[in-house]
DRENVOKE-678636 format. One record per residue: x, y, z of N, C-alpha, C, CB in turn; residue in three letters. Coordinates in pm, whole numbers, padded with zeros to 5 digits, always signed. Glycine has a CB too. Layout:
<sites>
XYZXYZXYZXYZALA...
</sites>
This chain:
<sites>
+05107+09049+07426+05057+08972+07540+05151+08995+07659+05046+08819+07505UNK+05096+09048+07765+05185+09079+07878+05193+08959+07970+05135+09204+07956UNK+05316+08920+08002+05336+08808+08094+05311+08853+08236+05478+08749+08080UNK+05306+08755+08327+05288+08789+08468+05410+08865+08516+05265+08661+08555UNK+05389+08964+08604+05507+09032+08657+05592+08934+08739+05466+09155+08744UNK+05722+08940+08721+05812+08849+08794+05829+08903+08935+05951+08835+08722UNK+05805+08813+09032+05822+08857+09171+05970+08879+09199+05764+08753+09270UNK+06002+08992+09257+06145+09013+09287+06192+08910+09389+06170+09158+09340UNK+06312+08862+09368+06366+08763+09460+06399+08827+09594+06492+08695+09401UNK+06381+08749+09700+06414+08799+09833+06566+08808+09846+06353+08708+09945UNK+06612+08918+09900+06756+08936+09922+06786+08935+10071+06806+09067+09857UNK+06895+08870+10107+06947+08876+10243+07093+08915+10227+06931+08739+10322UNK+07125+09037+10266+07260+09086+10243+07291+09079+10094+07364+09004+10324UNK+07402+09013+10062+07441+09003+09920+07389+08875+09855+07592+09009+09907UNK+07297+08806+09923+07247+08678+09871+07102+08689+09823+07258+08569+09979UNK+07077+08628+09711+06943+08623+09653+06888+08484+09682+06945+08653+09497UNK+06778+08478+09755+06725+08347+09796+06647+08281+09684+06635+08363+09918UNK+06665+08149+09673+06592+08070+09573+06503+07968+09642+06689+08000+09477UNK+06494+07849+09582+06400+07748+09632+06448+07682+09762+06377+07642+09525UNK+06352+07628+09835+06383+07554+09958+06440+07418+09919+06256+07538+10049UNK+06556+07382+09974+06618+07253+09939+06621+07156+10058+06760+07276+09887UNK+06578+07205+10172+06575+07118+10289+06490+07179+10398+06716+07090+10342UNK+06427+07094+10477+06343+07147+10583+06347+07055+10703+06199+07165+10536UNK+06378+07111+10820+06378+07032+10943+06276+07090+11037+06519+07029+11008UNK+06273+07039+11161+06173+07090+11255+06209+07231+11303+06161+06996+11375UNK+06337+07266+11298+06377+07396+11349+06427+07492+11242+06483+07378+11452UNK+06453+07441+11122+06515+07528+11021+06472+07491+10881+06667+07521+11032UNK+06494+07587+10792+06468+07568+10649+06600+07597+10580+06349+07661+10596UNK+06634+07521+10477+06756+07550+10401+06717+07590+10260+06853+07425+10400UNK+06767+07705+10217+06733+07755+10084+06858+07765+09997+06663+07891+10093UNK+06838+07741+09870+06940+07764+09768+06953+07916+09756+06902+07695+09628UNK+07075+07967+09740+07091+08113+09727+07210+08144+09637+07109+08179+09865UNK+07210+08265+09586+07318+08308+09496+07381+08434+09551+07265+08331+09352UNK+07513+08433+09555+07587+08553+09595+07588+08647+09474+07736+08518+09644UNK+07519+08761+09484+07504+08848+09366+07635+08921+09331+07393+08950+09389UNK+07728+08921+09427+07856+08990+09399+07948+08906+09311+07927+09023+09531UNK+07949+08773+09335+08041+08690+09255+07972+08576+09179+08146+08631+09345UNK+07840+08565+09195+07764+08462+09121+07772+08323+09181+07814+08455+08981UNK+07845+08306+09291+07858+08173+09352+07727+08129+09418+07971+08172+09456UNK+07703+07998+09416+07583+07944+09480+07618+07893+09620+07521+07831+09394UNK+07526+07915+09712+07545+07871+09851+07413+07813+09902+07594+07991+09943UNK+07417+07757+10022+07295+07714+10091+07280+07804+10213+07301+07560+10133UNK+07160+07848+10241+07138+07932+10360+07039+07864+10452+07087+08073+10320UNK+07086+07836+10574+07001+07776+10677+06931+07891+10749+07085+07686+10779UNK+06798+07888+10749+06722+07999+10807+06647+07950+10930+06622+08059+10702UNK+06672+08017+11041+06605+07982+11166+06519+08098+11213+06708+07942+11276UNK+06405+08065+11270+06317+08165+11327+06371+08205+11464+06170+08112+11337UNK+06402+08333+11478+06467+08380+11601+06383+08353+11726+06496+08529+11590UNK+06252+08380+11717+06164+08357+11833+06160+08210+11872+06022+08405+11803UNK+06158+08125+11771+06156+07981+11794+06283+07938+11869+06144+07904+11660UNK+06396+07992+11824+06526+07962+11887+06525+08005+12034+06642+08032+11811UNK+06474+08125+12059+06471+08178+12196+06372+08100+12282+06435+08328+12196UNK+06256+08071+12222+06148+08003+12298+06192+07864+12341+06019+07993+12212UNK+06269+07796+12254+06314+07661+12288+06454+07661+12352+06315+07573+12163UNK+06498+07779+12393+06628+07793+12462+06741+07727+12382+06621+07731+12603UNK+06741+07754+12250+06840+07692+12162+06956+07785+12128+06773+07646+12033UNK+06953+07907+12179+07054+08005+12139+07196+07958+12174+07026+08139+12205UNK+07209+07900+12293+07342+07855+12337+07394+07745+12245+07336+07805+12484UNK+07304+07651+12212+07341+07539+12126+07376+07589+11986+07226+07437+12120UNK+07299+07688+11939+07324+07743+11806+07460+07812+11801+07212+07843+11767UNK+07491+07885+11907+07623+07952+11915+07734+07848+11912+07635+08039+12044UNK+07712+07735+11983+07811+07626+11985+07831+07571+11845+07767+07514+12082UNK+07718+07547+11775+07723+07489+11641+07804+07581+11549+07579+07468+11583UNK+07776+07711+11557+07845+07808+11470+07994+07815+11506+07781+07948+11482UNK+08023+07819+11637+08164+07824+11681+08239+07700+11636+08173+07838+11834UNK+08173+07583+11650+08238+07456+11611+08269+07458+11462+08147+07334+11646UNK+08171+07500+11381+08191+07499+11236+08297+07599+11192+08059+07530+11165UNK+08306+07711+11264+08407+07812+11228+08549+07764+11257+08381+07943+11304UNK+08560+07665+11346+08693+07613+11381+08741+07508+11281+08690+07553+11520UNK+08652+07469+11189+08683+07357+11100+08697+07401+10956+08577+07250+11112UNK+08809+07364+10895+08827+07389+10753+08884+07261+10692+08922+07513+10727UNK+08795+07177+10641+08836+07046+10592+08753+07010+10469+08821+06937+10704UNK+08814+06948+10368+08739+06917+10244+08619+06825+10265+08831+06854+10145UNK+08617+06750+10376+08504+06659+10400+08405+06711+10505+08556+06524+10444UNK+08412+06841+10531+08316+06904+10624+08255+07025+10553+08385+06946+10760UNK+08122+07038+10564+08053+07151+10502+08108+07281+10561+07898+07142+10522UNK+08145+07375+10473+08203+07502+10518+08094+07601+10560+08291+07564+10407UNK+08126+07682+10660+08037+07791+10698+08104+07920+10648+08012+07795+10856UNK+08026+08005+10582+08082+08129+10527+08055+08250+10617+08025+08155+10388UNK+07930+08266+10657+07900+08379+10747+07765+08358+10813+07901+08513+10670UNK+07740+08439+10916+07612+08433+10988+07555+08574+10990+07631+08376+11135UNK+07427+08585+10959+07359+08716+10961+07230+08701+11041+07330+08768+10815UNK+07179+08813+11086+07052+08807+11161+06969+08931+11132+07078+08794+11312UNK+06837+08910+11131+06744+09023+11124+06666+09021+11256+06646+09014+10996UNK+06563+09102+11267+06484+09102+11392+06416+08968+11413+06378+09215+11389UNK+06379+08902+11302+06300+08779+11317+06372+08651+11276+06176+08792+11235UNK+06482+08662+11203+06546+08541+11147+06697+08539+11174+06521+08533+10996UNK+06752+08417+11175+06898+08398+11180+06935+08323+11052+06944+08319+11312UNK+07035+08373+10982+07076+08313+10854+07219+08260+10866+07067+08417+10738UNK+07236+08131+10838+07370+08072+10838+07404+08036+10694+07378+07945+10934UNK+07506+08101+10639+07543+08081+10498+07647+07967+10491+07600+08213+10434UNK+07611+07863+10416+07692+07741+10411+07730+07705+10268+07618+07625+10475UNK+07832+07622+10258+07871+07565+10130+07752+07486+10073+07998+07473+10145UNK+07726+07501+09945+07618+07426+09880+07670+07289+09840+07562+07503+09756UNK+07605+07184+09892+07644+07047+09857+07522+06984+09792+07692+06963+09984UNK+07533+06956+09661+07410+06925+09588+07393+06781+09542+07402+07011+09470UNK+07466+06687+09605+07452+06547+09563+07358+06465+09651+07586+06481+09562UNK+07290+06531+09745+07196+06460+09834+07265+06395+09953+07122+06355+09756UNK+07184+06330+10036+07236+06262+10156+07287+06122+10120+07126+06253+10266UNK+07387+06079+10192+07435+05941+10175+07321+05844+10209+07561+05913+10266UNK+07237+05883+10304+07121+05804+10345+07030+05772+10225+07042+05878+10455UNK+07006+05877+10140+06919+05860+10023+06977+05758+09925+06897+05995+09952UNK+07109+05761+09914+07177+05668+09822+07154+05523+09866+07329+05698+09815UNK+07165+05499+09998+07144+05363+10050+06996+05325+10037+07191+05353+10200UNK+06908+05423+10068+06763+05397+10059+06725+05359+09915+06682+05521+10106UNK+06791+05424+09818+06757+05403+09678+06821+05277+09620+06799+05524+09597UNK+06951+05258+09647+07025+05149+09581+07057+05031+09673+07152+05203+09524UNK+07030+05047+09802+07066+04939+09896+07214+04945+09929+07031+04802+09837UNK+07268+04832+09972+07407+04829+10020+07505+04868+09909+07442+04690+10074UNK+07620+04919+09953+07724+04960+09858+07828+04848+09846+07790+05094+09902UNK+07902+04850+09737+08016+04757+09724+08120+04797+09829+08078+04760+09578UNK+08197+04700+09874+08290+04727+09984+08390+04838+09950+08366+04600+10021UNK+08438+04842+09826+08534+04947+09787+08474+05086+09800+08580+04925+09643UNK+08348+05099+09758+08282+05230+09765+08257+05267+09912+08148+05227+09686UNK+08211+05169+09990+08188+05192+10133+08318+05234+10202+08129+05065+10201UNK+08429+05166+10164+08560+05198+10223+08600+05341+10191+08667+05100+10172UNK+08575+05382+10067+08611+05518+10025+08535+05623+10109+08581+05538+09875UNK+08404+05602+10127+08325+05696+10208+08370+05693+10355+08173+05662+10199UNK+08401+05571+10403+08443+05556+10543+08575+05631+10567+08459+05406+10580UNK+08669+05619+10472+08797+05691+10486+08775+05841+10493+08891+05657+10369UNK+08687+05892+10405+08659+06036+10405+08596+06079+10537+08566+06072+10287UNK+08504+05994+10587+08437+06024+10714+08537+06026+10829+08326+05921+10742UNK+08624+05925+10835+08723+05917+10943+08822+06035+10935+08800+05782+10937UNK+08862+06072+10813+08950+06189+10797+08886+06314+10855+08986+06211+10649UNK+08756+06333+10823+08684+06451+10872+08671+06448+11024+08544+06458+10807UNK+08634+06332+11077+08612+06318+11223+08744+06337+11298+08551+06179+11256UNK+08850+06277+11244+08983+06289+11305+09025+06437+11310+09087+06205+11226UNK+09000+06508+11201+09034+06651+11195+08953+06729+11298+09009+06707+11052UNK+08821+06702+11303+08735+06772+11401+08786+06748+11543+08588+06724+11389UNK+08820+06622+11574+08869+06589+11708+09001+06662+11737+08888+06437+11723UNK+09085+06676+11635+09213+06745+11656+09190+06893+11689+09304+06733+11531UNK+09074+06945+11652+09037+07084+11685+08950+07090+11810+08963+07148+11567UNK+08932+06975+11876+08849+06973+11997+08701+06979+11969+08887+07088+12086UNK+08660+06939+11849+08516+06942+11815+08465+06798+11805+08492+07018+11679UNK+08357+06769+11877+08296+06636+11879+08155+06648+11823+08294+06575+12024UNK+08124+06571+11719+07998+06589+11646+07877+06540+11726+08003+06516+11514UNK+07884+06417+11774+07783+06354+11860+07651+06319+11792+07755+06444+11975UNK+07641+06336+11662+07518+06290+11595+07551+06244+11453+07411+06404+11591UNK+07656+06160+11443+07697+06111+11311+07603+06000+11266+07844+06059+11314UNK+07548+06015+11146+07458+05917+11085+07450+05951+10937+07314+05919+11153UNK+07406+05857+10852+07407+05883+10707+07325+06006+10665+07354+05763+10634UNK+07223+06042+10745+07142+06161+10712+07223+06290+10726+07018+06168+10803UNK+07331+06286+10806+07416+06405+10826+07543+06400+10742+07453+06419+10975UNK+07544+06312+10644+07658+06303+10552+07605+06334+10412+07726+06160+10557UNK+07652+06444+10356+07607+06486+10223+07711+06446+10120+07581+06639+10219UNK+07668+06437+09995+07761+06409+09884+07756+06525+09787+07725+06274+09813UNK+07873+06566+09738+07871+06670+09635+07860+06604+09498+07998+06760+09644UNK+07863+06684+09393+07840+06629+09258+07952+06534+09214+07827+06743+09157UNK+08066+06538+09284+08177+06444+09253+08182+06327+09351+08311+06518+09255UNK+08073+06309+09425+08062+06201+09526+08163+06216+09639+08081+06065+09460UNK+08204+06341+09666+08289+06367+09783+08197+06383+09904+08380+06496+09762UNK+08233+06314+10012+08149+06317+10132+08174+06444+10213+08176+06193+10219UNK+08066+06501+10268+08075+06623+10351+07992+06603+10477+08027+06750+10273UNK+08057+06613+10593+07985+06603+10721+07913+06734+10746+08083+06569+10839UNK+07786+06725+10788+07709+06846+10816+07635+06831+10948+07609+06874+10702UNK+07559+06932+10983+07472+06936+11100+07548+06915+11232+07366+06830+11088UNK+07615+07023+11273+07687+07020+11401+07598+07071+11514+07815+07105+11392UNK+07467+07055+11498+07370+07106+11596+07385+07046+11734+07231+07082+11548UNK+07440+06924+11745+07458+06861+11876+07604+06856+11917+07399+06720+11877UNK+07688+06925+11839+07832+06914+11866+07870+06985+11995+07913+06971+11749UNK+07985+06947+12044+08041+07019+12158+08189+07035+12129+08016+06943+12294UNK+08254+07127+12197+08396+07147+12168+08470+07194+12292+08414+07247+12054UNK+08602+07203+12277+08692+07247+12384+08678+07158+12507+08663+07392+12422UNK+08653+07030+12481+08646+06936+12593+08788+06897+12632+08562+06810+12556UNK+08817+06897+12760+08948+06849+12806+08953+06699+12781+08972+06882+12958UNK+09072+06647+12755+09085+06504+12726+09026+06417+12838+09232+06468+12705UNK+09040+06464+12964+08995+06378+13074+08857+06417+13124+09094+06383+13188UNK+08793+06510+13055+08660+06554+13101+08554+06472+13029+08639+06707+13074UNK+08461+06416+13106+08358+06333+13045+08235+06416+13011+08320+06216+13138UNK+08173+06381+12901+08048+06448+12862+07932+06376+12931+08029+06448+12706UNK+07825+06451+12956+07712+06392+13029+07583+06389+12948+07690+06467+13157UNK+07575+06468+12841+07448+06479+12771+07429+06361+12676+07440+06611+12694UNK+07322+06286+12698+07291+06177+12605+07227+06239+12482+07196+06069+12671UNK+07294+06228+12370+07234+06285+12250+07273+06202+12130+07277+06431+12230UNK+07212+06233+12018+07234+06154+11898+07112+06070+11866+07358+06065+11914UNK+07122+05990+11762+07011+05907+11717+07032+05767+11774+07001+05903+11560UNK+06932+05710+11848+06955+05588+11926+07036+05479+11855+06825+05531+11966UNK+07002+05444+11729+07069+05331+11662+07218+05354+11640+07003+05305+11530UNK+07261+05480+11637+07401+05512+11608+07480+05550+11733+07408+05625+11507UNK+07413+05548+11848+07475+05599+11971+07557+05492+12041+07369+05653+12066UNK+07672+05532+12095+07762+05439+12164+07706+05396+12300+07901+05502+12182UNK+07742+05274+12347+07690+05225+12476+07717+05320+12591+07750+05090+12507UNK+07838+05380+12592+07873+05466+12706+07789+05593+12712+08021+05504+12699UNK+07731+05633+12599+07644+05751+12598+07510+05713+12661+07623+05806+12452UNK+07467+05590+12637+07337+05544+12688+07341+05509+12836+07291+05424+12608UNK+07460+05468+12886+07459+05418+13024+07475+05527+13129+07569+05318+13042UNK+07485+05652+13083+07475+05768+13173+07589+05778+13274+07345+05763+13246UNK+07705+05718+13242+07817+05730+13336+07923+05827+13285+07880+05593+13360UNK+07886+05906+13185+07983+05998+13126+08060+05929+13015+08080+06051+13233UNK+08105+06006+12918+08174+05945+12803+08267+06047+12739+08073+05892+12699UNK+08358+05996+12658+08453+06081+12585+08398+06100+12444+08598+06018+12583UNK+08391+06226+12401+08329+06258+12271+08395+06188+12154+08334+06405+12248UNK+08529+06172+12159+08598+06114+12044+08563+05967+12024+08750+06129+12061UNK+08560+05888+12134+08531+05744+12118+08385+05722+12080+08564+05667+12247UNK+08294+05808+12128+08153+05788+12091+08132+05822+11944+08060+05875+12181UNK+08204+05920+11892+08196+05951+11748+08249+05833+11665+08277+06080+11715UNK+08357+05771+11712+08416+05658+11638+08318+05541+11632+08550+05613+11704UNK+08248+05516+11743+08145+05410+11743+08042+05439+11633+08075+05401+11884UNK+07994+05563+11626+07893+05600+11524+07947+05577+11383+07851+05748+11541UNK+08078+05604+11363+08141+05578+11232+08136+05429+11199+08288+05628+11231UNK+08155+05345+11300+08148+05200+11281+08009+05155+11239+08189+05128+11409UNK+07907+05213+11304+07768+05179+11268+07741+05222+11124+07667+05247+11366UNK+07791+05340+11087+07772+05391+10949+07838+05296+10849+07831+05535+10935UNK+07960+05251+10879+08030+05158+10789+07948+05031+10770+08171+05124+10844UNK+07894+04978+10880+07811+04856+10873+07691+04882+10781+07763+04813+11016UNK+07622+04994+10801+07503+05028+10722+07538+05040+10573+07440+05160+10773UNK+07653+05102+10544+07694+05119+10403+07713+04984+10335+07825+05200+10395UNK+07772+04890+10408+07804+04759+10346+07690+04659+10354+07926+04701+10412UNK+07602+04676+10455+07493+04578+10474+07361+04626+10414+07474+04548+10623UNK+07341+04759+10417+07212+04813+10371+07108+04814+10481+07161+04733+10253UNK+07150+04775+10604+07058+04780+10719+07142+04805+10846+06975+04646+10733UNK+07075+04832+10957+07144+04869+11082+07193+04745+11158+07049+04951+11171UNK+07308+04757+11226+07354+04644+11307+07268+04626+11433+07501+04663+11348UNK+07218+04738+11486+07133+04734+11607+07000+04798+11570+07202+04809+11730UNK+06894+04716+11567+06765+04772+11529+06653+04694+11596+06747+04770+11376UNK+06590+04757+11692+06478+04695+11764+06370+04801+11780+06524+04638+11905UNK+06241+04764+11764+06135+04864+11782+06127+04914+11926+06001+04806+11740UNK+06166+04827+12019+06160+04862+12161+06294+04922+12205+06124+04738+12247UNK+06291+05045+12259+06416+05113+12297+06497+05038+12401+06385+05252+12349UNK+06428+04979+12500+06500+04907+12607+06580+04790+12547+06401+04855+12716UNK+06516+04714+12456+06584+04601+12391+06698+04651+12303+06484+04517+12306UNK+06673+04762+12232+06777+04821+12146+06899+04859+12229+06721+04946+12071UNK+06875+04925+12344+06987+04969+12429+07065+04851+12485+06935+05057+12545UNK+06991+04741+12517+07059+04620+12566+07153+04565+12460+06955+04512+12607UNK+07103+04559+12335+07185+04505+12225+07307+04592+12202+07102+04495+12094UNK+07288+04724+12205+07400+04817+12186+07500+04799+12301+07350+04965+12178UNK+07447+04791+12423+07533+04778+12542+07621+04655+12537+07448+04773+12667UNK+07569+04549+12475+07648+04424+12464+07721+04415+12330+07557+04300+12482UNK+07700+04515+12246+07751+04513+12107+07710+04383+12040+07906+04529+12103UNK+07582+04352+12051+07527+04227+11999+07484+04247+11854+07407+04179+12086UNK+07572+04210+11762+07538+04223+11620+07608+04112+11542+07579+04365+11566UNK+07557+04086+11422+07615+03981+11336+07646+04040+11200+07518+03859+11323UNK+07766+04017+11153+07803+04065+11018+07747+03971+10913+07957+04076+11004UNK+07693+04024+10803+07646+03938+10695+07761+03861+10631+07574+04022+10588UNK+07727+03752+10564+07828+03662+10506+07916+03731+10401+07761+03540+10444UNK+07862+03835+10334+07939+03897+10224+08045+03996+10272+07845+03966+10129UNK+08049+04025+10402+08155+04114+10452+08290+04041+10443+08125+04158+10600UNK+08393+04111+10402+08525+04049+10395+08578+04027+10538+08624+04137+10313UNK+08672+03934+10557+08728+03911+10691+08787+04040+10751+08837+03803+10685UNK+08851+04123+10664+08911+04249+10714+08803+04344+10767+08993+04320+10600UNK+08692+04352+10693+08582+04441+10735+08523+04392+10867+08472+04448+10625UNK+08505+04261+10879+08449+04204+11003+08540+04235+11122+08430+04050+10990UNK+08670+04220+11099+08768+04243+11205+08766+04390+11250+08911+04203+11157UNK+08762+04480+11151+08760+04624+11181+08634+04660+11260+08767+04707+11050UNK+08519+04608+11216+08393+04640+11284+08390+04587+11427+08275+04582+11206UNK+08446+04467+11446+08451+04411+11583+08535+04501+11673+08510+04266+11581UNK+08639+04562+11615+08726+04650+11695+08657+04784+11726+08858+04676+11621UNK+08588+04840+11625+08524+04970+11647+08400+04955+11736+08485+05036+11513UNK+08319+04852+11707+08196+04833+11785+08224+04745+11906+08085+04769+11697UNK+08317+04793+11987+08354+04727+12112+08284+04805+12223+08514+04723+12133UNK+08203+04739+12306+08128+04812+12408+08215+04877+12516+08031+04721+12473UNK+08344+04840+12521+08433+04903+12619+08507+05018+12552+08534+04799+12678UNK+08469+05144+12582+08529+05258+12511+08679+05271+12531+08463+05383+12556UNK+08733+05217+12642+08878+05233+12665+08960+05148+12567+08914+05194+12811UNK+08895+05053+12499+08966+04974+12398+08973+05044+12264+08900+04838+12381UNK+08897+05153+12251+08888+05220+12119+08975+05343+12117+08741+05258+12086UNK+09056+05353+12015+09126+05478+11991+09150+05489+11842+09261+05485+12071UNK+09210+05600+11804+09234+05625+11661+09320+05514+11598+09303+05761+11642UNK+09413+05456+11680+09505+05358+11624+09432+05234+11572+09607+05318+11727UNK+09315+05205+11632+09242+05086+11588+09188+05105+11447+09128+05054+11684UNK+09187+05229+11397+09135+05254+11264+09245+05261+11160+09055+05381+11263UNK+09367+05269+11206+09476+05293+11112+09535+05167+11052+09584+05369+11179UNK+09497+05052+11106+09556+04929+11054+09470+04874+10943+09573+04825+11165UNK
</sites>
């Protein structure tokens, strides 16, 4: 009895492509195997015409440059970039424990110790990125992956910027509204490092509460609440956690710095 002929796997360079493990509006992520050493990786595949048509090439170059500057255990590694006439392939570290977002969606809020552990890993990664002049600008649980040992990995530097002078303000409002700092929304310019720290604070709140500190169906009302840092901590938060969150989620960015996280 003859079985069906096995379709040869698609090869890209030294990588054999497998199943799709993620899909966004602009890219597809596939599981792949390095045939030279047997290691597994993830390959982000972008349609070249789509990138050009939506004038994303500059942003993509920024994302790749930012990731190449970072080598940290809590940030997804980039291995190489390849291109064909029709596609762009970004070869990345394979992180197979899913999104932190899925964990909260499935199990609800985390115990404070577990939330603290993830928060420390996140702050270590963000602090390292900032020391290299890289600002993520879209930190949220969907962009935090977990490996099989529950080690957190920051991913998706698609909105990142880098080589910002300390005194140079950013002007592009970007990120996901619920996680965005007030100074990003008010259009007066902002510093990438403090806006990333605000997003880390929102993530910490979500990890411990199981819901967002600022959540309104109407964007104008949402922005008002964020602008005033109008939120209430649930009763089960420890006094230390409440104090830390009040310091990070301060609507005045000049009050926020790395030192507020170290105590």
